[in-house]
N, C-alpha and C positions, 0 to 999 in steps of 0.2 A: 807240417810238411808231409808229403806223401811219397811213397816209393814202393819198390818190390824187393822181397827177400831173395837174395842171391845165394847165400851160403851160410851154413852153421858149422862151427868148429868148437866143440866143448861149450864154454859159456860165452863165446864170442860169435857175433853175427855180422854179416855184410849186407848192407842195403844199398841198392841203386836208387837214388832219388829221381823223382820225375822232373824236378827243376834244379838248377844250379844252387849250391848253398851260398848264402850271403853271410860270410864270416863276421862282418862288422855288425850286421843286424843280430846275429846269434849272440855275439859277445855283449851287445847292448841289453838284450832281453835277460841274459844270464848274469848281469852286473859284473862282467869280467871274471866270473868264476867258471869252473868247469860245469857245463850245463847238465841237468838231469833230463833224460829222454824216456818217454813212455812209449812202449811198443804195443800196438793193438793188432791182433791177427783176426782175419775174417773166419768166423766159425759157422757161417752159413745161416745164422738165425737172426742176429741183429744187423743193423745197417752195416754194409761192408765199407771198407776204406775207399773202394772204387766209387761207390755211390756218394759217399761224403765228399770225395774229391770233385766229382762232377757238379754236385750242388754248389759247393763253394766257388768253383770256377765260374759258374753262371752268376752267382751272387756278386762275385768280384767284378765281372764285366758290367753288371747292372749298377753297382756302386760307382764305378768310374764314369758311366754314362750319365747318371743322375746327380752325382756330386755327394752322395751319402757315404758315410763310413760303412765298411762291409758288415760290421756287427749291427749297425742300425738298419741296414738293408735286410739282413736276416730277420730282424724283429718285425719290420714292416711286412715282409712277405708272409711270415707266420701269422700275423694279425689278419691279413687279407685271406689267407688260407683257412683260418679258423672261422672267420665270418662267412665265407662262402660254403664251406663243407660241414660246419658244425663239429669238426674234429676236436678232440681234447688236446691240451698242451703236451708237447713232446720235446725231447732233447735230441740234438743232432749227434750226441755221443752214444746213445744207447736205444734209439727207437728201432722198431722192427724194419726189416727189409721192405715189407709191403708199404709201410708208412713212408719210407724214404722214396719209394718209387712214385707214390701218389704225390708227394710234395715236389719231386723233380718234374713230373708231368705238369703240375700246376704252374710252376715257375716257367716252364717252356711255353705253355699256352699264354701266360701273362706277357711274356716278351714278344711273342708273335702278335698278340692283339694290340700291344702298345708301341710296336715298331722299335723295340730295343735291340740293337745289333749285338751279335757275339763276335769275339775275336776268332780267327781261324783255328787257333789251338783249342779254344773252348768248344767250338763247333765239332772238331774232330773227336772230342771226348764224349759228346752226347750220344747215347745209344741209338742206333738206327732201329726204328720200330714202326709198326703200322700207324701208330698215332703221330709220330714225327713225320712220316711220309704224307699223311693226310694234311697236317698243318702246313707243310711245305707246299703242297698243291693249292691249298686254300689261299695262301699268302704269296704264292709264286716266288718261293725262295729255293734255290738249288739244295737238294738234300745232301749233297756232298760238300759244298763250299759255302753255301749261304748267299751266293750272289743272286741277282734277279734272274728268274727262271722262266722257261717255257714249259707248257704242259706236254710232256712227251708220251706218245702212245707206245708203250712197251710191246703190246700186242700189235703186230703189223696189220694195217688196214688194207695195204696193197693198192690196187688201182680203183677200188670201189670208192664211190663218193661217200664222204663221211656223214652226209645227211641220210644215207640209207643203211647205216650200220647201227646195230643196237650196242651202244657203248657201255651198257650195264654189264656186258659180258667181257669187256676188255680190261686190261690192266694199264695203270698210268704211273708216271713218276715225274717229279719236277726237276729239270736239269737246266743249268745255265747254257745259253746258246754258244757263248764264246769258247768254252772249254769242254764241258762234260757231255753236252748233247752231241757235239762233233766227235768226241772221243768214242761215244757209244757206237756211232756208225762206222768209225775207223777200225775199231778192234772187234766189234761184234758183241752180241748180248752175253755169251758165255764168258768171254774174257773180261768183259766189263763187270759182271757180277762177281767173278772170282777176285778181281782187283779191289773193288770198293765195298763188297759185302753189303749190298743194299738190295731191297726187294720191292717190286712194284705192287700196287694195291688196286683193288676194284673200288669204284666210287658209288655211293648211294645216289638215289634219284635226285634228292635236293641239292647235293653237291654238284652233280652233273648239270643241273639247271643253273645254279649260282655261278658256275665256272664257264657257262655259255658253251658247253659241249653238246648238250641235247636240250630240246624244248619239250614242254609237256605234250604237245601234239605229236612229236616224234615218238615219245614213249607210248602214247595211246595207240599209235599206228602199229607198233611192234606187239603190244598186248593183243590187238585185234588179230594180227597175223598168227600169233601163238594160239589164240582161242580157236581160230579156224582150223589150225593144224592139230588141235587136240592136245597141245603141250601145256596148257594151263587150265 
């Protein structure tokens, strides 16, 4: 179970759990005895409780979707991770923060590539990052809620034809048309950013082509223009 430390008084502490406590399940695990609880605090060096919580939330959703037990799901994902990266065996209890971030990113990519959905609560827990923003654009999933998304031009194009704009200089974000794309236009970019804490990203040339935003000939056109102007 995961939670946040709220207060310390002498040798007593108060913790607010992230999820409601299932008393029946707790008694079952403790064999109807008073349970012993281990408290782990984030010291900034090893995997943080927040990282561990996010990884297990994703593994739990994957297990429910595939029918595996969550521990089996963890072992399968570690096996795939070791095979792909050549990383050495690690434990979720004491691995480094860097290792935890790499494993979290690997799980995220695996779910996108294999169409494994996240629950809304799990999606909310995933850290917004350039990598997540890129995967959302590639797979057209809203960066805020995970619904099917449109590719949103964060940088306004205005009245110019999109065929005569160098999209390599613009910023993009995947937003669902029903809720968050509309909300962006309703409240404006500044309020939208403050509310959702998300950032748009630039796209590389191959992604622009794959997402049908630019063609190779359009890129060549702009490269020729910059060359004539002495910009490249």
